[in-house]
PDB file of N, CA, C and O in Angstrom:
ATOM      1  N   MET A   1       0.833  -1.173   0.000  1.00  0.00           N
ATOM      2  CA  MET A   1       0.000   0.000   0.000  1.00  0.00           C
ATOM      3  C   MET A   1       0.884   1.245   0.000  1.00  0.00           C
ATOM      4  O   MET A   1       1.805   1.366   0.808  1.00  0.00           O
ATOM      5  N   LEU A   2       0.598   2.153  -0.901  1.00  0.00           N
ATOM      6  CA  LEU A   2       1.340   3.396  -0.965  1.00  0.00           C
ATOM      7  C   LEU A   2       0.733   4.399  -0.002  1.00  0.00           C
ATOM      8  O   LEU A   2      -0.485   4.456   0.173  1.00  0.00           O
ATOM      9  N   THR A   3       1.589   5.181   0.615  1.00  0.00           N
ATOM     10  CA  THR A   3       1.092   6.238   1.474  1.00  0.00           C
ATOM     11  C   THR A   3       1.297   7.572   0.780  1.00  0.00           C
ATOM     12  O   THR A   3       2.280   7.779   0.069  1.00  0.00           O
ATOM     13  N   ASN A   4       0.366   8.455   0.995  1.00  0.00           N
ATOM     14  CA  ASN A   4       0.466   9.782   0.409  1.00  0.00           C
ATOM     15  C   ASN A   4       1.436  10.631   1.203  1.00  0.00           C
ATOM     16  O   ASN A   4       1.658  10.411   2.394  1.00  0.00           O
ATOM     17  N   GLY A   5       2.004  11.598   0.521  1.00  0.00           N
ATOM     18  CA  GLY A   5       2.893  12.559   1.148  1.00  0.00           C
ATOM     19  C   GLY A   5       2.653  13.922   0.522  1.00  0.00           C
ATOM     20  O   GLY A   5       1.661  14.130  -0.177  1.00  0.00           O
ATOM     21  N   ALA A   6       3.564  14.843   0.777  1.00  0.00           N
ATOM     22  CA  ALA A   6       3.428  16.209   0.263  1.00  0.00           C
ATOM     23  C   ALA A   6       3.303  16.232  -1.257  1.00  0.00           C
ATOM     24  O   ALA A   6       2.554  17.039  -1.809  1.00  0.00           O
ATOM     25  N   ARG A   7       4.026  15.361  -1.923  1.00  0.00           N
ATOM     26  CA  ARG A   7       3.987  15.326  -3.383  1.00  0.00           C
ATOM     27  C   ARG A   7       2.574  15.083  -3.893  1.00  0.00           C
ATOM     28  O   ARG A   7       2.121  15.759  -4.817  1.00  0.00           O
ATOM     29  N   GLU A   8       1.876  14.125  -3.298  1.00  0.00           N
ATOM     30  CA  GLU A   8       0.525  13.787  -3.750  1.00  0.00           C
ATOM     31  C   GLU A   8      -0.457  14.936  -3.493  1.00  0.00           C
ATOM     32  O   GLU A   8      -1.376  15.157  -4.281  1.00  0.00           O
ATOM     33  N   VAL A   9      -0.263  15.656  -2.402  1.00  0.00           N
ATOM     34  CA  VAL A   9      -1.135  16.787  -2.112  1.00  0.00           C
ATOM     35  C   VAL A   9      -0.874  17.918  -3.114  1.00  0.00           C
ATOM     36  O   VAL A   9      -1.814  18.580  -3.554  1.00  0.00           O
ATOM     37  N   ILE A  10       0.379  18.140  -3.473  1.00  0.00           N
ATOM     38  CA  ILE A  10       0.708  19.149  -4.494  1.00  0.00           C
ATOM     39  C   ILE A  10       0.098  18.761  -5.832  1.00  0.00           C
ATOM     40  O   ILE A  10      -0.461  19.610  -6.526  1.00  0.00           O
ATOM     41  N   LEU A  11       0.198  17.503  -6.196  1.00  0.00           N
ATOM     42  CA  LEU A  11      -0.412  17.050  -7.451  1.00  0.00           C
ATOM     43  C   LEU A  11      -1.931  17.227  -7.407  1.00  0.00           C
ATOM     44  O   LEU A  11      -2.546  17.550  -8.424  1.00  0.00           O
ATOM     45  N   ALA A  12      -2.540  17.016  -6.233  1.00  0.00           N
ATOM     46  CA  ALA A  12      -3.983  17.231  -6.078  1.00  0.00           C
ATOM     47  C   ALA A  12      -4.319  18.705  -6.267  1.00  0.00           C
ATOM     48  O   ALA A  12      -5.341  19.031  -6.870  1.00  0.00           O
ATOM     49  N   TYR A  13      -3.478  19.594  -5.763  1.00  0.00           N
ATOM     50  CA  TYR A  13      -3.687  21.030  -5.947  1.00  0.00           C
ATOM     51  C   TYR A  13      -3.722  21.361  -7.442  1.00  0.00           C
ATOM     52  O   TYR A  13      -4.641  22.026  -7.919  1.00  0.00           O
ATOM     53  N   LEU A  14      -2.718  20.892  -8.165  1.00  0.00           N
ATOM     54  CA  LEU A  14      -2.653  21.175  -9.598  1.00  0.00           C
ATOM     55  C   LEU A  14      -3.898  20.664 -10.314  1.00  0.00           C
ATOM     56  O   LEU A  14      -4.449  21.344 -11.180  1.00  0.00           O
ATOM     57  N   SER A  15      -4.332  19.475  -9.952  1.00  0.00           N
ATOM     58  CA  SER A  15      -5.523  18.886 -10.562  1.00  0.00           C
ATOM     59  C   SER A  15      -6.789  19.659 -10.189  1.00  0.00           C
ATOM     60  O   SER A  15      -7.622  19.948 -11.049  1.00  0.00           O
ATOM     61  N   THR A  16      -6.929  19.986  -8.921  1.00  0.00           N
ATOM     62  CA  THR A  16      -8.117  20.694  -8.431  1.00  0.00           C
ATOM     63  C   THR A  16      -8.300  22.030  -9.139  1.00  0.00           C
ATOM     64  O   THR A  16      -9.423  22.413  -9.468  1.00  0.00           O
ATOM     65  N   PHE A  17      -7.215  22.729  -9.370  1.00  0.00           N
ATOM     66  CA  PHE A  17      -7.305  24.050  -9.984  1.00  0.00           C
ATOM     67  C   PHE A  17      -7.020  24.042 -11.483  1.00  0.00           C
ATOM     68  O   PHE A  17      -6.923  25.101 -12.103  1.00  0.00           O
ATOM     69  N   GLY A  18      -6.887  22.862 -12.062  1.00  0.00           N
ATOM     70  CA  GLY A  18      -6.705  22.731 -13.505  1.00  0.00           C
ATOM     71  C   GLY A  18      -5.435  23.384 -14.017  1.00  0.00           C
ATOM     72  O   GLY A  18      -5.418  23.932 -15.119  1.00  0.00           O
ATOM     73  N   ILE A  19      -4.375  23.331 -13.230  1.00  0.00           N
ATOM     74  CA  ILE A  19      -3.107  23.937 -13.629  1.00  0.00           C
ATOM     75  C   ILE A  19      -2.303  22.878 -14.367  1.00  0.00           C
ATOM     76  O   ILE A  19      -1.889  21.876 -13.785  1.00  0.00           O
ATOM     77  N   GLY A  20      -2.090  23.113 -15.651  1.00  0.00           N
ATOM     78  CA  GLY A  20      -1.438  22.114 -16.484  1.00  0.00           C
ATOM     79  C   GLY A  20      -0.183  22.632 -17.143  1.00  0.00           C
ATOM     80  O   GLY A  20       0.320  23.698 -16.788  1.00  0.00           O
ATOM     81  N   PRO A  21       0.323  21.883 -18.101  1.00  0.00           N
ATOM     82  CA  PRO A  21       1.579  22.217 -18.775  1.00  0.00           C
ATOM     83  C   PRO A  21       1.607  23.652 -19.294  1.00  0.00           C
ATOM     84  O   PRO A  21       0.682  24.120 -19.958  1.00  0.00           O
ATOM     85  N   GLY A  22       2.706  24.331 -18.965  1.00  0.00           N
ATOM     86  CA  GLY A  22       2.901  25.705 -19.413  1.00  0.00           C
ATOM     87  C   GLY A  22       2.255  26.745 -18.514  1.00  0.00           C
ATOM     88  O   GLY A  22       2.507  27.938 -18.685  1.00  0.00           O
ATOM     89  N   GLN A  23       1.440  26.333 -17.572  1.00  0.00           N
ATOM     90  CA  GLN A  23       0.775  27.285 -16.681  1.00  0.00           C
ATOM     91  C   GLN A  23       1.573  27.447 -15.398  1.00  0.00           C
ATOM     92  O   GLN A  23       2.379  26.589 -15.040  1.00  0.00           O
ATOM     93  N   ARG A  24       1.339  28.558 -14.712  1.00  0.00           N
ATOM     94  CA  ARG A  24       2.074  28.800 -13.483  1.00  0.00           C
ATOM     95  C   ARG A  24       1.147  28.997 -12.303  1.00  0.00           C
ATOM     96  O   ARG A  24      -0.033  29.314 -12.453  1.00  0.00           O
ATOM     97  N   ALA A  25       1.719  28.799 -11.116  1.00  0.00           N
ATOM     98  CA  ALA A  25       0.966  28.949  -9.875  1.00  0.00           C
ATOM     99  C   ALA A  25       1.895  29.515  -8.804  1.00  0.00           C
ATOM    100  O   ALA A  25       3.106  29.300  -8.834  1.00  0.00           O
ATOM    101  N   SER A  26       1.311  30.229  -7.877  1.00  0.00           N
ATOM    102  CA  SER A  26       2.051  30.818  -6.769  1.00  0.00           C
ATOM    103  C   SER A  26       2.495  29.729  -5.796  1.00  0.00           C
ATOM    104  O   SER A  26       1.692  28.891  -5.388  1.00  0.00           O
ATOM    105  N   ARG A  27       3.759  29.743  -5.429  1.00  0.00           N
ATOM    106  CA  ARG A  27       4.253  28.785  -4.439  1.00  0.00           C
ATOM    107  C   ARG A  27       3.519  28.966  -3.112  1.00  0.00           C
ATOM    108  O   ARG A  27       3.191  27.990  -2.437  1.00  0.00           O
ATOM    109  N   HIS A  28       3.266  30.210  -2.747  1.00  0.00           N
ATOM    110  CA  HIS A  28       2.570  30.495  -1.484  1.00  0.00           C
ATOM    111  C   HIS A  28       1.156  29.920  -1.517  1.00  0.00           C
ATOM    112  O   HIS A  28       0.720  29.302  -0.546  1.00  0.00           O
ATOM    113  N   ASP A  29       0.444  30.114  -2.612  1.00  0.00           N
ATOM    114  CA  ASP A  29      -0.922  29.587  -2.722  1.00  0.00           C
ATOM    115  C   ASP A  29      -0.936  28.068  -2.626  1.00  0.00           C
ATOM    116  O   ASP A  29      -1.814  27.488  -1.988  1.00  0.00           O
ATOM    117  N   ILE A  30       0.036  27.429  -3.259  1.00  0.00           N
ATOM    118  CA  ILE A  30       0.134  25.971  -3.188  1.00  0.00           C
ATOM    119  C   ILE A  30       0.358  25.537  -1.744  1.00  0.00           C
ATOM    120  O   ILE A  30      -0.321  24.639  -1.245  1.00  0.00           O
ATOM    121  N   GLU A  31       1.310  26.177  -1.079  1.00  0.00           N
ATOM    122  CA  GLU A  31       1.648  25.809   0.296  1.00  0.00           C
ATOM    123  C   GLU A  31       0.436  25.954   1.216  1.00  0.00           C
ATOM    124  O   GLU A  31       0.142  25.052   2.001  1.00  0.00           O
ATOM    125  N   VAL A  32      -0.266  27.079   1.123  1.00  0.00           N
ATOM    126  CA  VAL A  32      -1.418  27.325   1.998  1.00  0.00           C
ATOM    127  C   VAL A  32      -2.526  26.311   1.733  1.00  0.00           C
ATOM    128  O   VAL A  32      -3.058  25.716   2.670  1.00  0.00           O
ATOM    129  N   TRP A  33      -2.877  26.110   0.466  1.00  0.00           N
ATOM    130  CA  TRP A  33      -3.958  25.178   0.135  1.00  0.00           C
ATOM    131  C   TRP A  33      -3.600  23.766   0.574  1.00  0.00           C
ATOM    132  O   TRP A  33      -4.423  23.069   1.166  1.00  0.00           O
ATOM    133  N   CYS A  34      -2.379  23.347   0.286  1.00  0.00           N
ATOM    134  CA  CYS A  34      -1.962  21.985   0.634  1.00  0.00           C
ATOM    135  C   CYS A  34      -1.993  21.770   2.143  1.00  0.00           C
ATOM    136  O   CYS A  34      -2.463  20.735   2.613  1.00  0.00           O
ATOM    137  N   PHE A  35      -1.497  22.738   2.898  1.00  0.00           N
ATOM    138  CA  PHE A  35      -1.488  22.602   4.350  1.00  0.00           C
ATOM    139  C   PHE A  35      -2.917  22.528   4.896  1.00  0.00           C
ATOM    140  O   PHE A  35      -3.207  21.735   5.791  1.00  0.00           O
ATOM    141  N   GLU A  36      -3.801  23.359   4.351  1.00  0.00           N
ATOM    142  CA  GLU A  36      -5.188  23.386   4.833  1.00  0.00           C
ATOM    143  C   GLU A  36      -5.998  22.163   4.415  1.00  0.00           C
ATOM    144  O   GLU A  36      -6.974  21.815   5.078  1.00  0.00           O
ATOM    145  N   ASN A  37      -5.610  21.513   3.334  1.00  0.00           N
ATOM    146  CA  ASN A  37      -6.389  20.397   2.791  1.00  0.00           C
ATOM    147  C   ASN A  37      -5.705  19.043   2.895  1.00  0.00           C
ATOM    148  O   ASN A  37      -6.241  18.054   2.396  1.00  0.00           O
ATOM    149  N   GLN A  38      -4.547  18.965   3.523  1.00  0.00           N
ATOM    150  CA  GLN A  38      -3.763  17.736   3.541  1.00  0.00           C
ATOM    151  C   GLN A  38      -4.472  16.562   4.203  1.00  0.00           C
ATOM    152  O   GLN A  38      -4.248  15.413   3.823  1.00  0.00           O
ATOM    153  N   ASN A  39      -5.316  16.833   5.177  1.00  0.00           N
ATOM    154  CA  ASN A  39      -5.998  15.732   5.872  1.00  0.00           C
ATOM    155  C   ASN A  39      -6.897  14.930   4.941  1.00  0.00           C
ATOM    156  O   ASN A  39      -7.118  13.741   5.168  1.00  0.00           O
ATOM    157  N   ARG A  40      -7.415  15.563   3.901  1.00  0.00           N
ATOM    158  CA  ARG A  40      -8.235  14.851   2.896  1.00  0.00           C
ATOM    159  C   ARG A  40      -7.449  13.710   2.244  1.00  0.00           C
ATOM    160  O   ARG A  40      -8.020  12.713   1.801  1.00  0.00           O
ATOM    161  N   TYR A  41      -6.153  13.880   2.198  1.00  0.00           N
ATOM    162  CA  TYR A  41      -5.287  12.927   1.496  1.00  0.00           C
ATOM    163  C   TYR A  41      -4.480  12.060   2.464  1.00  0.00           C
ATOM    164  O   TYR A  41      -3.558  11.353   2.058  1.00  0.00           O
ATOM    165  N   GLY A  42      -4.837  12.123   3.740  1.00  0.00           N
ATOM    166  CA  GLY A  42      -4.160  11.300   4.735  1.00  0.00           C
ATOM    167  C   GLY A  42      -2.746  11.747   5.032  1.00  0.00           C
ATOM    168  O   GLY A  42      -1.888  10.931   5.369  1.00  0.00           O
ATOM    169  N   VAL A  43      -2.498  13.043   4.909  1.00  0.00           N
ATOM    170  CA  VAL A  43      -1.167  13.586   5.110  1.00  0.00           C
ATOM    171  C   VAL A  43      -1.208  14.559   6.284  1.00  0.00           C
ATOM    172  O   VAL A  43      -2.188  15.278   6.478  1.00  0.00           O
ATOM    173  N   SER A  44      -0.141  14.569   7.056  1.00  0.00           N
ATOM    174  CA  SER A  44      -0.031  15.496   8.178  1.00  0.00           C
ATOM    175  C   SER A  44       1.425  15.915   8.313  1.00  0.00           C
ATOM    176  O   SER A  44       2.205  15.283   9.025  1.00  0.00           O
ATOM    177  N   VAL A  45       1.780  17.001   7.612  1.00  0.00           N
ATOM    178  CA  VAL A  45       3.147  17.511   7.653  1.00  0.00           C
ATOM    179  C   VAL A  45       3.105  19.016   7.907  1.00  0.00           C
ATOM    180  O   VAL A  45       2.049  19.638   7.793  1.00  0.00           O
ATOM    181  N   GLY A  46       4.235  19.592   8.245  1.00  0.00           N
ATOM    182  CA  GLY A  46       4.320  21.037   8.441  1.00  0.00           C
ATOM    183  C   GLY A  46       4.218  21.754   7.104  1.00  0.00           C
ATOM    184  O   GLY A  46       4.536  21.180   6.062  1.00  0.00           O
ATOM    185  N   SER A  47       3.779  22.997   7.130  1.00  0.00           N
ATOM    186  CA  SER A  47       3.577  23.724   5.868  1.00  0.00           C
ATOM    187  C   SER A  47       4.883  23.894   5.092  1.00  0.00           C
ATOM    188  O   SER A  47       4.864  23.901   3.862  1.00  0.00           O
ATOM    189  N   GLY A  48       6.012  24.032   5.783  1.00  0.00           N
ATOM    190  CA  GLY A  48       7.291  24.178   5.099  1.00  0.00           C
ATOM    191  C   GLY A  48       7.672  22.963   4.266  1.00  0.00           C
ATOM    192  O   GLY A  48       8.473  23.063   3.336  1.00  0.00           O
ATOM    193  N   THR A  49       7.095  21.821   4.603  1.00  0.00           N
ATOM    194  CA  THR A  49       7.366  20.602   3.840  1.00  0.00           C
ATOM    195  C   THR A  49       6.918  20.763   2.389  1.00  0.00           C
ATOM    196  O   THR A  49       7.531  20.200   1.482  1.00  0.00           O
ATOM    197  N   TYR A  50       5.861  21.522   2.173  1.00  0.00           N
ATOM    198  CA  TYR A  50       5.370  21.717   0.804  1.00  0.00           C
ATOM    199  C   TYR A  50       6.357  22.536  -0.026  1.00  0.00           C
ATOM    200  O   TYR A  50       6.539  22.262  -1.212  1.00  0.00           O
ATOM    201  N   GLN A  51       6.989  23.527   0.576  1.00  0.00           N
ATOM    202  CA  GLN A  51       7.999  24.289  -0.160  1.00  0.00           C
ATOM    203  C   GLN A  51       9.201  23.401  -0.486  1.00  0.00           C
ATOM    204  O   GLN A  51       9.771  23.494  -1.573  1.00  0.00           O
ATOM    205  N   GLN A  52       9.581  22.545   0.458  1.00  0.00           N
ATOM    206  CA  GLN A  52      10.686  21.612   0.209  1.00  0.00           C
ATOM    207  C   GLN A  52      10.331  20.670  -0.934  1.00  0.00           C
ATOM    208  O   GLN A  52      11.163  20.392  -1.797  1.00  0.00           O
ATOM    209  N   GLN A  53       9.102  20.182  -0.937  1.00  0.00           N
ATOM    210  CA  GLN A  53       8.677  19.247  -1.976  1.00  0.00           C
ATOM    211  C   GLN A  53       8.605  19.937  -3.337  1.00  0.00           C
ATOM    212  O   GLN A  53       8.958  19.336  -4.351  1.00  0.00           O
ATOM    213  N   ILE A  54       8.155  21.181  -3.372  1.00  0.00           N
ATOM    214  CA  ILE A  54       8.122  21.915  -4.634  1.00  0.00           C
ATOM    215  C   ILE A  54       9.531  22.003  -5.207  1.00  0.00           C
ATOM    216  O   ILE A  54       9.737  21.770  -6.398  1.00  0.00           O
ATOM    217  N   ARG A  55      10.501  22.340  -4.357  1.00  0.00           N
ATOM    218  CA  ARG A  55      11.894  22.423  -4.839  1.00  0.00           C
ATOM    219  C   ARG A  55      12.374  21.083  -5.382  1.00  0.00           C
ATOM    220  O   ARG A  55      13.108  21.036  -6.369  1.00  0.00           O
ATOM    221  N   LYS A  56      11.969  20.023  -4.753  1.00  0.00           N
ATOM    222  CA  LYS A  56      12.357  18.681  -5.194  1.00  0.00           C
ATOM    223  C   LYS A  56      11.739  18.337  -6.550  1.00  0.00           C
ATOM    224  O   LYS A  56      12.316  17.566  -7.316  1.00  0.00           O
ATOM    225  N   MET A  57      10.576  18.902  -6.847  1.00  0.00           N
ATOM    226  CA  MET A  57       9.849  18.581  -8.074  1.00  0.00           C
ATOM    227  C   MET A  57      10.267  19.439  -9.265  1.00  0.00           C
ATOM    228  O   MET A  57       9.726  19.282 -10.360  1.00  0.00           O
ATOM    229  N   ILE A  58      11.229  20.349  -9.061  1.00  0.00           N
ATOM    230  CA  ILE A  58      11.755  21.157 -10.163  1.00  0.00           C
ATOM    231  C   ILE A  58      12.794  20.332 -10.906  1.00  0.00           C
ATOM    232  O   ILE A  58      13.793  19.907 -10.327  1.00  0.00           O
ATOM    233  N   ILE A  59      12.558  20.115 -12.158  1.00  0.00           N
ATOM    234  CA  ILE A  59      13.444  19.294 -12.984  1.00  0.00           C
ATOM    235  C   ILE A  59      14.856  19.873 -12.971  1.00  0.00           C
ATOM    236  O   ILE A  59      15.053  21.081 -13.103  1.00  0.00           O
ATOM    237  N   ASP A  60      15.815  18.998 -12.813  1.00  0.00           N
ATOM    238  CA  ASP A  60      17.245  19.309 -12.792  1.00  0.00           C
ATOM    239  C   ASP A  60      17.714  20.008 -11.521  1.00  0.00           C
ATOM    240  O   ASP A  60      18.858  20.457 -11.453  1.00  0.00           O
ATOM    241  N   SER A  61      16.846  20.106 -10.509  1.00  0.00           N
ATOM    242  CA  SER A  61      17.329  20.636  -9.223  1.00  0.00           C
ATOM    243  C   SER A  61      18.183  19.547  -8.574  1.00  0.00           C
ATOM    244  O   SER A  61      18.072  18.375  -8.935  1.00  0.00           O
ATOM    245  N   LYS A  62      19.004  19.911  -7.652  1.00  0.00           N
ATOM    246  CA  LYS A  62      19.841  18.909  -6.988  1.00  0.00           C
ATOM    247  C   LYS A  62      18.987  17.871  -6.271  1.00  0.00           C
ATOM    248  O   LYS A  62      19.302  16.681  -6.303  1.00  0.00           O
ATOM    249  N   LYS A  63      17.907  18.311  -5.626  1.00  0.00           N
ATOM    250  CA  LYS A  63      17.036  17.353  -4.931  1.00  0.00           C
ATOM    251  C   LYS A  63      16.343  16.449  -5.948  1.00  0.00           C
ATOM    252  O   LYS A  63      16.148  15.263  -5.680  1.00  0.00           O
ATOM    253  N   TRP A  64      15.971  16.983  -7.097  1.00  0.00           N
ATOM    254  CA  TRP A  64      15.325  16.185  -8.130  1.00  0.00           C
ATOM    255  C   TRP A  64      16.275  15.078  -8.573  1.00  0.00           C
ATOM    256  O   TRP A  64      15.852  13.944  -8.798  1.00  0.00           O
ATOM    257  N   GLU A  65      17.557  15.409  -8.698  1.00  0.00           N
ATOM    258  CA  GLU A  65      18.531  14.433  -9.168  1.00  0.00           C
ATOM    259  C   GLU A  65      18.805  13.347  -8.136  1.00  0.00           C
ATOM    260  O   GLU A  65      19.009  12.188  -8.497  1.00  0.00           O
ATOM    261  N   THR A  66      18.812  13.713  -6.845  1.00  0.00           N
ATOM    262  CA  THR A  66      19.229  12.757  -5.826  1.00  0.00           C
ATOM    263  C   THR A  66      18.086  12.100  -5.062  1.00  0.00           C
ATOM    264  O   THR A  66      18.282  11.042  -4.464  1.00  0.00           O
ATOM    265  N   GLN A  67      16.891  12.703  -5.067  1.00  0.00           N
ATOM    266  CA  GLN A  67      15.810  12.194  -4.224  1.00  0.00           C
ATOM    267  C   GLN A  67      14.534  11.886  -4.988  1.00  0.00           C
ATOM    268  O   GLN A  67      13.487  11.690  -4.370  1.00  0.00           O
ATOM    269  N   ARG A  68      14.589  11.839  -6.297  1.00  0.00           N
ATOM    270  CA  ARG A  68      13.363  11.653  -7.076  1.00  0.00           C
ATOM    271  C   ARG A  68      12.830  10.226  -6.953  1.00  0.00           C
ATOM    272  O   ARG A  68      13.564   9.293  -6.626  1.00  0.00           O
ATOM    273  N   HIS A  69      11.549  10.089  -7.220  1.00  0.00           N
ATOM    274  CA  HIS A  69      10.886   8.790  -7.217  1.00  0.00           C
ATOM    275  C   HIS A  69      11.006   8.165  -8.603  1.00  0.00           C
ATOM    276  O   HIS A  69      11.120   8.883  -9.596  1.00  0.00           O
ATOM    277  N   LEU A  70      10.982   6.870  -8.679  1.00  0.00           N
ATOM    278  CA  LEU A  70      11.132   6.182  -9.964  1.00  0.00           C
ATOM    279  C   LEU A  70       9.911   6.325 -10.863  1.00  0.00           C
ATOM    280  O   LEU A  70      10.009   6.074 -12.064  1.00  0.00           O
ATOM    281  N   ASP A  71       8.754   6.723 -10.312  1.00  0.00           N
ATOM    282  CA  ASP A  71       7.537   6.832 -11.119  1.00  0.00           C
ATOM    283  C   ASP A  71       7.478   8.115 -11.937  1.00  0.00           C
ATOM    284  O   ASP A  71       6.503   8.328 -12.658  1.00  0.00           O
ATOM    285  N   CYS A  72       8.484   8.973 -11.850  1.00  0.00           N
ATOM    286  CA  CYS A  72       8.607  10.222 -12.608  1.00  0.00           C
ATOM    287  C   CYS A  72       7.578  11.282 -12.232  1.00  0.00           C
ATOM    288  O   CYS A  72       7.448  12.274 -12.948  1.00  0.00           O
ATOM    289  N   LEU A  73       6.844  11.111 -11.140  1.00  0.00           N
ATOM    290  CA  LEU A  73       5.889  12.127 -10.731  1.00  0.00           C
ATOM    291  C   LEU A  73       6.574  13.288 -10.011  1.00  0.00           C
ATOM    292  O   LEU A  73       5.904  14.166  -9.468  1.00  0.00           O
ATOM    293  N   ASP A  74       7.891  13.292 -10.006  1.00  0.00           N
ATOM    294  CA  ASP A  74       8.636  14.434  -9.493  1.00  0.00           C
ATOM    295  C   ASP A  74       9.011  15.372 -10.634  1.00  0.00           C
ATOM    296  O   ASP A  74       9.431  16.503 -10.389  1.00  0.00           O
ATOM    297  N   ASP A  75       8.869  14.925 -11.860  1.00  0.00           N
ATOM    298  CA  ASP A  75       9.252  15.699 -13.044  1.00  0.00           C
ATOM    299  C   ASP A  75       8.110  16.643 -13.412  1.00  0.00           C
ATOM    300  O   ASP A  75       7.477  16.474 -14.454  1.00  0.00           O
ATOM    301  N   VAL A  76       7.846  17.637 -12.561  1.00  0.00           N
ATOM    302  CA  VAL A  76       6.633  18.426 -12.718  1.00  0.00           C
ATOM    303  C   VAL A  76       6.892  19.877 -13.087  1.00  0.00           C
ATOM    304  O   VAL A  76       6.180  20.421 -13.931  1.00  0.00           O
ATOM    305  N   PHE A  77       7.875  20.516 -12.492  1.00  0.00           N
ATOM    306  CA  PHE A  77       8.051  21.949 -12.676  1.00  0.00           C
ATOM    307  C   PHE A  77       9.287  22.269 -13.497  1.00  0.00           C
ATOM    308  O   PHE A  77      10.300  21.576 -13.406  1.00  0.00           O
ATOM    309  N   CYS A  78       9.198  23.318 -14.296  1.00  0.00           N
ATOM    310  CA  CYS A  78      10.282  23.740 -15.181  1.00  0.00           C
ATOM    311  C   CYS A  78      11.495  24.220 -14.388  1.00  0.00           C
ATOM    312  O   CYS A  78      11.346  24.796 -13.311  1.00  0.00           O
ATOM    313  N   PRO A  79      12.689  23.984 -14.919  1.00  0.00           N
ATOM    314  CA  PRO A  79      13.896  24.486 -14.264  1.00  0.00           C
ATOM    315  C   PRO A  79      13.861  26.007 -14.061  1.00  0.00           C
ATOM    316  O   PRO A  79      14.474  26.520 -13.125  1.00  0.00           O
ATOM    317  N   SER A  80      13.152  26.721 -14.926  1.00  0.00           N
ATOM    318  CA  SER A  80      13.066  28.181 -14.802  1.00  0.00           C
ATOM    319  C   SER A  80      12.308  28.611 -13.551  1.00  0.00           C
ATOM    320  O   SER A  80      12.309  29.794 -13.210  1.00  0.00           O
ATOM    321  N   SER A  81      11.659  27.670 -12.859  1.00  0.00           N
ATOM    322  CA  SER A  81      10.914  27.979 -11.633  1.00  0.00           C
ATOM    323  C   SER A  81      11.822  28.144 -10.419  1.00  0.00           C
ATOM    324  O   SER A  81      11.391  28.665  -9.390  1.00  0.00           O
ATOM    325  N   ALA A  82      13.050  27.713 -10.527  1.00  0.00           N
ATOM    326  CA  ALA A  82      13.970  27.778  -9.387  1.00  0.00           C
ATOM    327  C   ALA A  82      14.153  29.220  -8.935  1.00  0.00           C
ATOM    328  O   ALA A  82      14.451  30.107  -9.735  1.00  0.00           O
ATOM    329  N   GLY A  83      13.969  29.436  -7.631  1.00  0.00           N
ATOM    330  CA  GLY A  83      14.184  30.752  -7.060  1.00  0.00           C
ATOM    331  C   GLY A  83      13.080  31.765  -7.305  1.00  0.00           C
ATOM    332  O   GLY A  83      13.210  32.922  -6.906  1.00  0.00           O
ATOM    333  N   LYS A  84      12.013  31.361  -7.942  1.00  0.00           N
ATOM    334  CA  LYS A  84      10.901  32.274  -8.235  1.00  0.00           C
ATOM    335  C   LYS A  84       9.797  32.109  -7.193  1.00  0.00           C
ATOM    336  O   LYS A  84       9.768  31.109  -6.476  1.00  0.00           O
ATOM    337  N   SER A  85       8.895  33.079  -7.107  1.00  0.00           N
ATOM    338  CA  SER A  85       7.767  33.002  -6.178  1.00  0.00           C
ATOM    339  C   SER A  85       6.633  32.166  -6.757  1.00  0.00           C
ATOM    340  O   SER A  85       5.625  31.924  -6.092  1.00  0.00           O
ATOM    341  N   TYR A  86       6.803  31.732  -7.989  1.00  0.00           N
ATOM    342  CA  TYR A  86       5.817  30.896  -8.660  1.00  0.00           C
ATOM    343  C   TYR A  86       6.527  29.707  -9.304  1.00  0.00           C
ATOM    344  O   TYR A  86       7.748  29.697  -9.460  1.00  0.00           O
ATOM    345  N   ILE A  87       5.742  28.725  -9.665  1.00  0.00           N
ATOM    346  CA  ILE A  87       6.288  27.588 -10.408  1.00  0.00           C
ATOM    347  C   ILE A  87       5.580  27.514 -11.756  1.00  0.00           C
ATOM    348  O   ILE A  87       4.455  27.990 -11.903  1.00  0.00           O
ATOM    349  N   VAL A  88       6.240  26.924 -12.721  1.00  0.00           N
ATOM    350  CA  VAL A  88       5.658  26.699 -14.038  1.00  0.00           C
ATOM    351  C   VAL A  88       5.645  25.203 -14.271  1.00  0.00           C
ATOM    352  O   VAL A  88       6.673  24.538 -14.141  1.00  0.00           O
ATOM    353  N   VAL A  89       4.474  24.669 -14.619  1.00  0.00           N
ATOM    354  CA  VAL A  89       4.355  23.238 -14.886  1.00  0.00           C
ATOM    355  C   VAL A  89       5.055  22.929 -16.193  1.00  0.00           C
ATOM    356  O   VAL A  89       4.845  23.602 -17.202  1.00  0.00           O
ATOM    357  N   PHE A  90       5.882  21.911 -16.164  1.00  0.00           N
ATOM    358  CA  PHE A  90       6.656  21.501 -17.333  1.00  0.00           C
ATOM    359  C   PHE A  90       5.744  21.089 -18.475  1.00  0.00           C
ATOM    360  O   PHE A  90       4.771  20.360 -18.282  1.00  0.00           O
ATOM    361  N   ALA A  91       6.072  21.564 -19.661  1.00  0.00           N
ATOM    362  CA  ALA A  91       5.353  21.186 -20.871  1.00  0.00           C
ATOM    363  C   ALA A  91       6.353  20.506 -21.798  1.00  0.00           C
ATOM    364  O   ALA A  91       7.165  21.183 -22.429  1.00  0.00           O
ATOM    365  N   PRO A  92       6.309  19.172 -21.892  1.00  0.00           N
ATOM    366  CA  PRO A  92       7.275  18.478 -22.724  1.00  0.00           C
ATOM    367  C   PRO A  92       7.134  18.857 -24.196  1.00  0.00           C
ATOM    368  O   PRO A  92       6.029  19.087 -24.688  1.00  0.00           O
ATOM    369  N   ALA A  93       8.268  18.917 -24.888  1.00  0.00           N
ATOM    370  CA  ALA A  93       8.242  19.197 -26.320  1.00  0.00           C
ATOM    371  C   ALA A  93       7.588  18.042 -27.047  1.00  0.00           C
ATOM    372  O   ALA A  93       7.771  16.881 -26.681  1.00  0.00           O
ATOM    373  N   ARG A  94       6.852  18.354 -28.040  1.00  0.00           N
ATOM    374  CA  ARG A  94       6.157  17.289 -28.803  1.00  0.00           C
ATOM    375  C   ARG A  94       6.878  16.960 -30.053  1.00  0.00           C
ATOM    376  O   ARG A  94       6.438  16.094 -30.809  1.00  0.00           O
TER     377      ARG A  94
END
């Protein structure tokens, strides 16, 4: 049985608000929504955990390289999101 964590709550945020490839979202808005709604997903972590997880989900970040999951659900945000107050969902080239 898989357990949910911050990553799954962030993915739920993106799905709930229809934020898809090429679109951007405020890191602060993600953190607040995820912290307030985490119990729906069986998660109980500190709000700062969501910012850590967002950084991990930025493609080519050091955390992405060393701590990513094999299912590729960490490959979510564009490298250009690093250090910004918002993230941009990765849109793969076709």
